[in-house]
LUMLUM-69128 format. One record per residue: x, z, y of N, C-alpha, C, O, CB in turn. Coordinates in steps of 0.001 Angstrom, whole numbers, padded with zeros to 6 digits, always signed. Atoms other than C-alpha are relative to their C-alpha. Glycine has a CB too. Layout:
BEGIN
XZYXZYXZYXZYXZY ...
This chain:
BEGIN
+000467+000349+001347-023763+015221-003135+000812-001187-000526+001081-002142+000202-001530-000337+000008 -000822+001042+000610-021746+013071-005542-000907-001004-000706-001560-000658-001690+001029+000610-000995 +000861+001032+000558-023560+009814-006322+000740-000914-000973+000170-001897-001449-000601-000822+001114 -000756+000845+000918-020811+008363-008514-000642+000048-001382-001016+001137-001817+001482+000447-000069 -000594+001326-000253-021012+005951-010372-000944-000999+000667-000784-002208+000499+000479-000584-001292 +000965+000914-000612-023904+004534-008337+000664-001065+000872+000244-002221+000807-000992+000784+000828 -000638+001061-000790-021563+002737-005840+000579-001122-000860+000498-002294-000495+001098+000590+000855 -000565+001025+000891-019835+000955-008736-001109-000867-000592-000987-002091-000637+000825+000658-001133 +001098+000766+000604-023115-000049-010383-000634-000947+001011-000933-002094+000682-001065+000946-000567 +000587+000854-001027-024543-001375-007112+000930-001162+000341+000475-002286+000551-000311+000815+001258 -000961+001067-000305-021354-003330-006413+000016-001044-001104+000027-002241-000817+001408+000580+000195 -000002+000957+001111-021333-004901-009885-001258-000866+000027-001201-002077-000189+000106+000739-001348 +001248+000766-000062-024976-005889-009527+000019-000995+001150-000426-002134+001004-001196+000939+000145 -000065+000896-001158-024370-007339-006061+000948-001163-000269+000666-002294+000127+000450+000769+001253 -000952+001062+000308-021337-009295-007315-000618-001023-000946-000421-002226-000771+001277+000587-000614 +000665+000935+000907-023365-010789-010166-001074-000808+000725-001288-001980+000415-000619+000754-001180 +000998+000738-000782-026111-011710-007694+000661-001087+000832+000150-002203+000925-000787+000953+000910 -000734+001001-000777-023568-013468-005474+000439-001141-000906+000319-002309-000537+001225+000634+000700 -000439+001050+000922-022182-015327-008484-001170-000880-000445-001052-002105-000489+000681+000621-001224 +001154+000768+000475-025638-016340-009734-000521-000940+001084-000847-002093+000803-001120+000946-000457 +000479+000839-001096-026716-017632-006327+001024-001068+000368+000670-002223+000605-000323+000856+001223 -001044+000945-000404-023374-019251-005510+000214-001112-000992+000487-002246-000599+001285+000719+000209 -000260+001019+001028-023017-021083-008815-001053-001099-000023-000848-002130-000663+000071+000649-001364 +001020+001041-000065-026218-023023-008084+000404-001157+000914-000037-002291+000725-001309+000592+000475 -000402+001050-000949-024571-024934-005233+001511-000148+000132+001979-001056+000820-000588+000288+001357 -001459+000031-000103-020826-024236-005644+000610-000125-001386-000059+000175-002376+000532+001265+000712 -000701-000057+001289-018257-024742-008419+000040+001441-000507+000101+002385+000281+001443-000570+000129 +000069-001349+000553-018323-021795-010801+001172+000852+000424+001019+002052+000653-000066-000056-001499 -001182-000797-000337-014766-020767-009930-000059+000518+001430+000425+001614+001711+001266-000825-000197 +000127-000468-001371-015555-020576-006203-001031+001128+000094-000838+002094+000832-000391-001161+000925 +000983-001083+000043-018666-018496-006908+000628+001269-000578+000332+002375-000128-001230-000416-000835 -000703-001144+000588-016459-016253-009081+000891+000675+001042+000901+001900+001155+000843-000447-001215 -000892-000557-001023-013930-015819-006257-000801+000754+001060-000398+001838+001484+000834-001119+000661 +000827-000661-001009-016682-014964-003761-000544+001333-000520-000529+002341+000188-001160-000916+000421 +000513-001240+000581-018215-012402-006100+001113+001030-000171+000915+002217+000086-000668-000280-001350 -001129-000915+000134-014795-010925-006843+000455+000568+001327+000835+001736+001414+001147-000695-000662 -000376-000472-001334-014002-010726-003129-000952+001085+000487-000530+002047+001129+000019-001164+000995 +000967-001041-000357-017216-008758-002593+000363+001322-000667+000314+002378-000036-001424-000425-000401 -000399-001212+000702-016091-006288-005237+001232+000647+000605+001302+001870+000724+000253-000305-001446 -001228-000538-000607-012643-005937-003634-000296+000678+001332+000231+001754+001614+001034-001118+000202 +000354-000599-001290-014125-005281-000201-000766+001301-000195-000512+002284+000502-000833-000981+000837 +000765-001220+000255-016591-002749-001595+000883+001122-000533+000611+002298-000294-001124-000282-000986 -000874-001023+000575-013769-000970-003430+000745+000797+001059+001214+001901+000784+000991-000639-000938 -000701-000722-001062-012207+000004-000102-000692+001317+000338-000074+002227+000891+000101-000869+001249 +000720-001236-000257-014901+002652+000159+000155+001051-001079-000383+002151-000948-001427-000296+000177 -000209-000977+001065-013814+004368-003047+000839+001171+000464+001776+000986+001240+000655-000656-001190 -000692-001207-000468-012596+007943-002570+001337+000201-000690+002211+000875-000145-000870+001219-000221 -001263-000107+000726-009815+007684-005173+000397-001381-000487-000428-002294-000528-000111+000998-001189 -000489+001323+000387-007652+004827-006422-000668-000495-001282-000926-001690-001425+001515+000031-000183 +000597+000464+001251-009202+004799-009903-001447-000429+000220-001935-001317-000478+000071+001099-001072 +001344+000476-000328-012686+004505-008400+000063-001377+000648-000791-002224+000383-000714+000994+000932 -000161+001318-000610-011470+001578-006303+000238-001058-001077-000329-002149-001020+001166+000008+001012 -000274+000944+001088-010120-000094-009445-001273-000302-000782-001530-001456-001126+001081+000560-000944 +001225+000207+000765-013418+000427-011275-001005-000834+000790-001655-001715+000228-000619+001346-000387 +000950+000759-000819-015503-000895-008366+000419-001462+000064-000411-002357-000098-000098+000594+001425 -000487+001378-000144-013307-003978-007920+000045-000734-001333-000181-001943-001381+001384-000003+000631 -000226+000671+001282-012746-004663-011620-001222-000187-000870-001162-000910-001864+000990+000747-000760 +001175+000071+000857-016250-004289-012998-000532-001408-000188-000807-001825-001313-001076+000858+000557 +000539+001360+000127-017468-007792-012218+000929-000927-000772+000482-001547-001737-000266-000583+001374 -000835+000949+000755-014412-009797-013364+000133+000362-001476+000183-000533-002320+001377-000076+000619 -000111-000378+001408-014108-007768-016580-001266-000366-000769-001194-000890-001880+000279+001501-000129 +001248+000357+000680-017782-008214-017434-000158-001514-000092-000704-002021-001072-001203+000611+000730 +000064+001459+000027-017534-011906-016547+000849-000551-001145+000412-001428-001890+000470-000588+001346 -000892+000459+001071-014581-012392-018891-000607+000320-001362-000574-000508-002272+001399+000652+000132 +000579-000397+001282-016324-010466-021672-001163-000910-000397-001314-001258-001568-000472+001453+000062 +001156+000838+000292-019458-012596-021386+000364-001476-000162-000341-002229-000833-001026+000151+001094 -000339+001430-000040-017646-015904-020885+001171-000372-000890+001614-001521-000867+000311-000408+001406 -001223+000251+000761-014743-015595-023314-000114-001216-000904+000866-001931-001111+000349+001208-000827 +000147+001082+000975-016190-018131-025732-000245-001363+000639-000173-002383-000046-001128+000315-000936 +000350+001270-000631-017075-020799-023147+000977-000426+001084+000912-001561+001554-001374+000089+000584 -000936+000360-001055-014267-020712-020605+001050-000975-000518+001512-000836-001650+000673+001251+000568 -001126+000861+000381-011703-023540-020690+001303+000785+000043+001406+001804+000725+000088-001232+000930 -001254-000723+000090-008162-022515-021468+000667+000241+001338+001230+001311+001568+000928-000731-000879 -000690-000159-001282-006862-023123-017941-000641+001082+000863-000010+001579+001796+000010-001320+000755 +000676-000998-000830-009436-020667-016547+000674+001365-000106+000553+002199+000791-001470+000114-000401 -000667-001295+000148-007375-017786-017921+001188+000128+000944+001733+001220+001104+000460+000197-001442 -001060-000085-000996-004718-018677-015353-000507+000546+001336+000295+000952+002177+000626-001367+000206 +000551-000445-001272-007099-017670-012537+000320+001462+000292+000741+001764+001409-001493-000206+000011 -000376-001388-000305-006585-013878-012903+001478+000142+000351+001838+000921+001234-000327+000897-001180 -001421-000049-000313-002818-014449-012942+000253-000504+001416+001052+000071+002154+000802-000827-001012 -000164+000515-001354-003097-016560-009796-000438+000996+001055+000211+001133+002092-000772-001277+000162 +000455-001017-000949-005104-013840-008053+000999+001141+000091+001245+001658+001181-001375+000538-000405 -001009-001061-000008-002510-011233-009093+001211-000404+000827+001715+000388+001623+000431+000340-001428 -001161+000458-000755+000336-013339-007701-000314-000121+001484+000566+000074+002323+000485-001338-000540 +000393+000099-001400-001611-013877-004488+000050+001364+000669+000555+001494+001784-001402-000599+000124 +000036-001344-000572-002122-010152-003925+001368+000676-000089+001749+001434+000802-001055+000851-000711 -001259-000706+000250+001241-009048-005343+001078-001028-000339+001366-001250-001515-000158+001048-001157 -000951+001092+000224+003881-011809-004874+001202+000439-000832+001520+001625-000926+000476-000553+001331 -001114-000290+000905+006854-012070-007208+001101+000801+000664+001648+001716+000049+000572-001281-000538 -001129-000684-000618+009426-010908-004673-000350+001421+000425+000516+002140+000925+000490-000785+001195 +000376-001386-000268+007436-007676-004169-000046+000832-001275-000329+002028-001211-001349+000052+000696 +000129-000720+001257+007533-006724-007858+001057+001087-000159+000885+002007-000958+000085-000965-001152 -001014-001037+000070+010703-004702-007326-000406+001229+000786+000209+002286+000643+001321-000523+000508 +000458-001118-000814+008808-002476-004892-001170+000698-000685-001508+000393-001829-000406-000480+001410 +001067-000791+000600+005958-000045-005462-001252-000836-000219-001553-001710+000594-000322+001203+000874 +001306+000628+000154+002658-001261-006921-000978+000588+001001-000616+001462+001789-000527+000174-001435 +000972-000397-001011-000527-000749-004938-000614+001347-000389-001669+001400-001022-001104-001085+000165 +000546-001338+000143-001013+003022-005083-000194+000563+001398+000781+000702+002137+000932+000917-000865 +000249-000425-001370-002689+004340-001926+000482+001419+000275+000501+002266-000619-001468-000100+000304 -000345-001339-000457-001475+007344+000043-001272+000820+000186-002187+000367+000873+000811-000059+001315 +001176-000848-000260-004011+010206-000099-000114+000316+001487+000896+000468+002174+000081+001312-000815 +000233-000149-001431-005590+010769+003314+000683+001228+000573+001191+001181+001693-001474+000068+000277 -000544-001260-000528-004341+014353+003673+001422+000258-000490+001924+001374-000356-000898+001169-000398 -001319-000216+000591-000945+013817+002029+001044+000404+001030+002009+001087+000687+000453-001246-000714 -001012-000274-001026+000941+014088+005345-000441+001076+000974+000197+001268+002010+000327-001264+000761 +000432-001097-000865-001011+016966+006873+001106+001057+000099+001729+001401-000905-001314+000634-000535 -001059-000983-000219+001389+019507+008378+001332-000611+000372+002257+000104+000758+000172+000829-001216 -001273+000641-000329+004107+016926+008967+000321+000129+001481+001484+000288+001851-000029-001470-000398 -000227-000116-001445+003631+017103+012750+000519+001375+000391+001143+001523+001442-001284-000290+000756 -000523-001337-000277+004424+020825+012584+001478+000099-000326+002159+001018+000130-000773+001044-000787 -001412+000027+000385+007807+019966+011094+000809-000956+000860+001963-000681+001190+000137-000388-001458 -000673+001046-000773+008677+016832+013093-000633-000076+001386-001842-000274+001509-000086-001381-000725 +000484+000131-001376+008359+016778+016879+000355-001401+000504+001500-001664+000875+000617+001110+000932 -000218+001360-000481+007958+013137+017873-000298-000085+001493-001181+000620+001980-000874-000999-000781 +000318+000183-001420+008059+012021+021523-001357-000674+000166-001850-001303-000770+001093-000831+000697 +001290+000671-000227+004803+010797+023095+000119-001506-000231+001112-002126+000150-000508+000276+001433 +000058+001438+000264+003852+007281+021979+001171-000473-000863+001650-001596-000706-000016-000770+001313 -001104+000375+000885+006578+007282+019336-000434-001144-000910-001595-001224-001312+000470+001215-000842 +000258+001110+000913+006832+004140+017190+000210+000480-001428+001295+000936-001789+000920-001217+000316 -000020-000476+001385+006013+004989+013568-000335-001173-000920-001305-001896-000691-001010+001186-000209 +000152+001136+000913+006337+002500+010693-000404+000463-001382+000189+001388-001936+001294-000803-000080 +000314-000106+001426+004608+002422+007329+000595-001242-000656+000055-002339-000514-001573+000117-000266 -000713+001112+000621+007017+000237+005341-000590-000278-001374-000330+000452-002331+001513+000302-000108 +000737+000295+001215+004889-001402+002661-001373+000636+000081-001726+001482-000741+000760+000496-001242 +001231-000728-000351+001505-000451+004096-001177-000319-000904-002202+000356-000810-000382-000304+001416 +001082+000266+000929-000656-002040+001384-001322-000235+000709-001409-001072+001607-000136+001139-000968 +001324+000155-000585-004334-001693+002277-000244+000926+001189-001334+000920+001762-001044+000245-001047 +000126-000792-001212-003686+000831+005060-000203+001483-000189-000387+002199+000795-001096-000509+000775 +000228-001428+000213-004091+004239+003413+001112+000850+000606+000847+001925+001144-000120+000294-001488 -001102-000728-000616-000631+005341+004551-000129+000058+001506+000155+001088+002118+001314-000633-000371 +000204+000010-001446-001391+004291+008106-001090+000983+000409-000977+001637+001446-000359-001408+000477 +001064-000958-000311-004586+006341+008032+000517+001432-000087+000171+002268+000748-001192-000189-000952 -000581-001336+000119-002662+009395+006822+000948+000285+001159+000977+001401+001677+000738+000146-001335 -000901-000168-001142-000033+008839+009534-000784+000226+001284-000391+001038+002122+000910-001223+000151 +000819-000184-001205-002735+008537+012175-000594+001401+000066-000708+001992+001139-001120-001038+000045 +000532-001357+000025-004241+011818+011044+001081+001021+000358+000803+002024+001014-000589+000314-001380 -001099-000928-000285-000826+013502+011249+000527-000152+001427+000873+000837+002072+001135-000215-000991 -000560+000271-001327+000321+011823+014499-000970-000871+000790-000729-002070+000931+001392-000691-000112 +001029+000819-000665-002760+010694+016471+000480-000688+001272-000136-001663+001701-001186+000855+000331 -000492+000598-001240-000706+009885+019601+001082-001052-000232+001549-001675+000721+000537+001079+000905 -001093+000934+000292+001867+007697+017846-000481-001446+000067-001672-001726-000069+000600+000290-001385 +000264+001441+000089+002072+003898+018036+000339-000415-001430+001504-000437-001825+000847-000830+001071 -000172+000238+001429+001556+002919+014420+000207-001481-000297-000464-002350+000260-001206+000523-000771 -000332+001356+000433+003054-000178+012786-000016-000039-001527+000313+000945-002189+001395-000449+000560 -000022+000186+001440+002674-001548+009274+000661-001311-000366+000472-002317+000318-001405+000054-000566 -000609+001210+000546+004719-004067+007288-000470-000167-001439-000409+000772-002233+001562+000063+000078 +000481+000285+001345+003300-005719+004174+000295-001453-000336+000011-002345+000463-001515+000299-000126 -000377+001357+000374+004548-008777+002269-001182-000809-000514-001256-002013-000270+001083+000036-001045 +001163+000702+000537+001280-009648+000511-000965-000316+001136-001434+000594+001819-000703+000844-001099 +000853+000316-001141-000841-011568+003000-001449+000442-000205-002081+000813+000784+000042-001483+000271 +001351-000567+000116-004229-010568+001449-000037+001496+000317-000958+001966+000984-000542-000235-001403 -000034-001423-000312-003224-006894+001598+000264+000226+001482-000292+001148+002079+001065+000706-000839 -000253-000118-001434-001866-007385+005109-001290-000222+000785-001560+000482+001758+001079-001007+000445 +001256+000283-000680-005213-008879+006144-000970+001159-000147-001616+001553+000824-000623-001279-000543 +000883-001138+000220-007178-006029+004563+000449+001213+000795-000375+001945+001344-000063+000342-001477 -000531-001133-000750-004885-003470+006169-000331-000132+001489-000761+000832+002121+001522+000111-000200 +000317+000210-001415-005330-005008+009625-001484+000186+000260-001870+000667+001326+000438-001394+000447 +001446-000169-000144-009100-005029+009069-000378+001476-000020-001248+001909+000736-000742-000751-001115 +000317-001425+000113-009145-001359+008074+000653+000836+001087+000164+001919+001408+000423+000515-001348 -000762-000783-000982-006634-000223+010714+000186-000815+001280+001314-001188+001602+001383+000426-000580 -000131+000830-001202-007396-002156+013934+000810+000651+001110+001224-000034+002045-001357-000341+000525 -000770-000740-000999-005583+000518+015966+001507-000067-000272+002295+000442+000525-000456+001457+000033 -001417+000135+000338-002250-000299+014253+000430-001456+000129-000400-002362+000051+000276+000519-001429 -000551+001354+000002+000011-003328+014574+000532-000288-001399+001535+000289-001820+001129-000165+001083 -000338+000297+001395+000211-004797+011072+000548-001417-000080-000094-002363+000375-001243+000168-000932 -000635+001313+000120+002579-007672+010295+000350-000282-001460+000586+000631-002252+001269-000077+000885 -000478+000413+001311+003433-009655+007195+001511-000157+000092+002008-000989+000851-000688-001329-000474 -001458+000032-000058+007127-009051+006576+000563+000695-001232-000100+001528-001849+000525+000672+001300 -000752-000654+001062+009662-008054+003937+000600+001278+000575+001382+001218+001524+001114-000943-000583 -000460-001268-000567+010370-004363+004521+001519+000144-000081+002111+000888+000702-000669+001165-000719 -001455-000127+000152+013977-004793+003352+000758-000912+000949+001942-000690+001202+000407-000306-001429 -000649+000874-000984+014724-007599+005813-000366+000368+001425+000355+000011+002356-000370-001446-000260 +000417-000410-001343+012829-006111+008773+000949+001064+000539+001578+001799-000223-001454+000531-000014 -000882-000958-000677+014752-004021+011310-000738+001324+000200-001819+001354+000789+000489-000566+001368 +000607-001318-000161+013995-000282+011178+000520+000751+001223+000095+001880+001469+000243+000823-001235 -000691-000755-001047+016108+000631+014215-000903+000388+001163-000576+001315+001905+001155-000800+000519 +000859-000286-001145+013215+000619+016703-001058+001059-000249-001918+001273+000606-000663-001240+000432 +001047-000945+000344+011147+003291+014965+000537+001431-000006+001647+001692-000468-000602-000349-001362 -000376-001417+000017+011249+007057+015464-000307+000652-001346+000239+001707-001670-000725+000749+001113 +000304-000509+001347+009764+007586+011994-000350-001191-000885-001113-002070-000485-001181+001050+000029 +000331+001009+001010+009641+005365+008903-000544+000730-001215+000084+001653-001734+001249-000882-000377 +000656-000618+001157+007266+006287+006085+000044-000956-001184-000177-002158-001036-001468+000385+000332 -000077+000778+001236+007677+005104+002481-000816+000671-001089-000813+001896-001211+001462-000169-000452 +000547-000443+001280+005612+005411-000684+000370-001093-000982-000435-001973-001288-001579+000254+000056 -000551+001034+000854+007776+003352-003013+000035+000472-001448-000953+000999-001957+001400-000395+000471 -000192-000480+001357+009124+004117-006470+001447+000428-000137+002255+000051+000711-000374-001088-001055 -001364-000533+000074+012315+005849-007702+001081-001072+000084+002127-000850+000695+000170+000770-001277 -001026+001043+000012+014175+002557-008246+000283-000572+001387+001334-001177+001597-000416-001114-000927 -000179+000548-001344+013725+001617-004572+000689+000962+000959+001096+000557+002048-001331-000391+000565 -000407-001006-000973+014958+004844-003024+001481-000083+000370+001847+000275+001490-000306+001369-000536 -001399+000185-000371+018699+004115-003194+000143-001058+001082+000916-000897+002027+000830-000385-001221 -000007+001071-000998+018114+000929-001260-000539+000497+001341-000012+000154+002400-000830-001196-000493 +000569-000556-001223+015939+002800+001244+001003+000909+000705+001080+000912+001934-001285+000773-000313 -000984-000898-000598+018700+005384+001772+001067-000781+000757+001434-000421+001876+000651+000869-001076 -001035+000802-000654+021297+002731+002568-000550-000676+001247+000129-000719+002273+000559-001052-000968 +000601+000669-001154+018943+000865+004903-000219+000990+001145+000066+000680+002302-001336-000662-000395 +000217-001011-001032+018000+004057+006756+001322+000428+000633+001422+000547+001854-000722+001218-000590 -001297-000423-000529+021630+005137+007083+000635-001076+000865+001362-000763+001808+000939+000365-001138 -000606+001113-000729+022608+001692+008370-000730-000315+001294-000090-000665+002286+000034-001230-000871 +000780+000525-001120+019782+000966+010801-000669+001050+000875-000807+000832+002078-001034-000906-000519 +000808-000931-000781+017888+004065+011905+000861+000808+000975+002015+001129+000692-000762+000944-000930 -000727-000639-001088+018890+005827+015111+000054+001517-000192-000838+002093-000815-000649-000341+001345 -000041-001469+000032+020032+009466+015423-001240+000595+000672-001680+000117+001717+001279+000520+000695 +001203-000620-000520+017043+011713+016012-001281-000545-000596-002353+000011-000356-000040-000159+001463 +001182+000547+000664+014662+009532+013972-000135+000634-001386+000716+001414-001815+000090-001555-000107 +000330-000660+001261+013110+010476+010636-000419-001025-001057-001081-002020-000762-001121+001035+000214 +000491+000743+001161+012603+008985+007189-000844+000958-000831-000399+002053-001173+001184-000607-000849 +000927-000832+000764+009600+010352+005269-000396-000763-001255-000808-001921-001181-001262+000382+000849 +000332+000637+001279+008997+009599+001588-000997+000870-000757-000812+002081-000877+001279-000235-000855 +000964-000709+000831+005991+010556-000502+000444-000076-001458+000640-001164-001998-001425-000590+000175 -000275-000173+001434+006863+011797-004015+001449-000210-000418+001933+000505-001295-000847-000931-000768 -001312+000358+000538+010334+010271-004375+001104+000293+001010+001049-000141+002161+000030-001481-000396 -001118-000396-000850+013565+011712-002974+001060-001093+000048+001130-001945-000838+000615+001311-000500 -001147+000897-000087+016593+009756-001796+001096+000506-000929+001409+001697-000906+000520-000107+001464 -001055-000453+000919+019331+009852-004457+001264+000388+000750+001720-000345+001626+000322-001089-001022 -001256-000430-000579+022414+011815-003468-000106+000518+001416+000923+000726+002060+000951-001107-000032 +000183-000461-001372+020920+013012-000162-000940+001196-000008-002054+001115-000525-000554-001139+000909 +000856-001167-000090+019578+016492+000499-001021-000168+001115-000657-000598+002210+000833+001257+000227 +001019+000147-001047+016270+016503+002418+000166+001053+001086+000687+002140+000836-001404+000094-000602 +000047-000991-001064+015944+018217+005768-001147+000974-000241-001030+002167+000039-000149-000680+001370 +001159-000824+000332+012529+019494+004673-000668-000592-001241-000557-001784-001530-001007+000079+001203 +000842+000432+001112+010332+019335+001611-001343+000695+000146-001403+001923+000206+000661+000321-001390 +001317-000552-000256+006596+019812+002070-000919-000249-001190-000830-001299-001827-000598-000602+001275 +001003+000263+001024+003793+020247-000453-001019-000992+000525-001441-000907+001678-000690+001301-000441 +001006+000970-000381+001369+017338-000396-001333+000344-000637-001614+001509-000918+000433-001406-000394 +001301-000185+000624-002086+016850-001883+000157-000072-001514+000761-001015-002028-001015-001060+000503 -000091+000025+001453-002369+017728-005564+001443+000069-000467+002181+000988-000113-000665-001248-000548 -001357+000013+000559+000824+016801-007389+001035-000565+000962+002232-000508+000680+000020-000800-001276 -000910+000703-000898+002326+014988-004395+000902+000973+000772+000539+002117+001042-000797-000862+000979 -000915-000719-000881+005349+016166-002397+000525-000973+001042+000593-002181+000815+001173+000649-000801 -000476+000814-001119+006718+014934+000912+001455+000375+000283+001780+001540+000508-000894+000206+001276 -001429-000189-000255+010468+014485+001432+000311-000521+001402-000022-001656+001743+000875-000733-001082 -000242+000305-001414+011665+014504+005055+001505+000018+000256+002195+000976-000093-000737+001023+000936 -001437+000147-000252+015109+013291+006182+000245-000287+001474-000343-001208+002041+000601-001127-000873 -000376+000226-001390+016593+013565+009658+001181-000957+000053+002056-000930-000812+000343+001334+000706 -001127+000886-000229+018916+010882+010957+000979+000680+000972+000548+001431+001846-000483-001378+000555 -000639+001009+000863+021841+010300+010927+000020+000420-001463+000019+001602-001804+001423-000265+000468 +000044-000177+001446+021834+009899+007193+001228-000681-000595+001730-001663-000048-001325-000582-000608 -001082+000693+000698+024616+009049+004786+001374+000459+000400+002254-000365+000650-000102-001453+000230 -001316-000530-000296+027516+011363+005552+000981-000273-001119+000594-000783-002171-000080+001475+000261 -001029+000362+000990+030791+011059+003651-000177+000674-001346+000357+000194-002345+001353+000339+000532 +000145-000708+001267+029725+013554+000985-001298-000317-000716-001607+000302-001734+000089+001471+000230 +001327+000222+000548+026343+012073+000226-000041-001109-001049-001070-001292-001698-000950-000326+001108 -000095+000900+001138+027473+009333-002140-000983-001154-000003-001442-001564-001070-000177+000766-001226 +000927+001135-000030+025227+006509-000951+000677-001231-000565+001866-001458-000337-000498-000273+001437 -000523+001232+000592+025670+003254-002844-000771-001180+000572-001986-001108+000760-000104+000031-001559 +000644+001175-000557+024956-000166-001445-000915-000623-001039-000596-000614-002228+001043-001019+000486 +000920+000636+000941+021974-001972-002991+000500-001358-000424+001370-001942+000222-001382-000128+000608 -000325+001331+000448+022249-005160-004947-000573-001051+000933-001379-000730+001807-000504-000215-001403 +000494+001063-000878+021590-008535-003310-001501-000168-000142-002056-000027-001232+000704-001322-000307 +001466+000183-000010+017976-009187-002333-000323-001483-000140+000217-002337+000563-000633+000575+001315 +000415+001394+000214+016346-012328-003613-001465-000108+000360-002319+000368-000388+000252-000465-001479 +001407+000110-000376+013158-013172-001729-000800-000790-001002-002005-000970-000826-000131-000633+001352 
C-alpha cells in the first residue's frame, strides 16, 4: 500500500517539533540545523530522489516562507553555507547528487565475470545508492566508495557499513587497484574518466557508467537499465590508437 505523502507530512511535523523544542534552550539557528538534519536523515527512506527532496526540503522551505519578514539579512547565507558543506566548490564540475536506482545494475554480473572478493569502486558514491546497487549485482565483491563531500561521505558510511567509504577526490585517487570502477557522473566528466581509466586501470578490469558513454570509445557492452537509464560497460585496456582520447584540462581542487 502506498502511504505517500504521509512520510513527508510526518517528517515536516517532527522537524517543526524539534525546532520548537530546541529554540527554547538553543539559538534559533542551531535549532534550525537540528530540525533540518532530521529531515535529511528521514529523506534517506524515500523511494525516489524527488520524494527525498520533498521530505528533506519541506521544513526549511516552510521556515523561510514563514520567517521571510523577520529574518536578519545574514541569515540568508545559511542555506548557501549548507549547500557548500554538502557540495563543495571543487566538486561542482562533477555530477550533482542524483542517486543510482537500486536495480539499475541488475544483470551486470551476467556480463562481467569478476574474481572472488574483487575490489569494486563507486567513484563519487554520494549517499550510497550506487554502492547498494553494486552490492545487489555483486554480493561477493569488496565494495569501496570515494566521496569528496564529508557530510555525504558520513551518510554513505552510515547507510553502507559493509563497504569501505573514504573521503577523497575521485580524480586524484588511484583506480589501478580495482577490478571494476562504477561512475554516475555527467557528460562533461566522461572524457576525463576515459583518460583516467586508460592511464590507470589494469588489463582485465572494467569501467561501468550509468547513462553516459565515454566519448570516442566504443563500449564492450550496453545494457538496459531501470526506466530511461542505460549502462555502458568498457573492458580494459582502454584508449587504443584509433579511439581519439583527449587529455583533460588541469584539475583545480
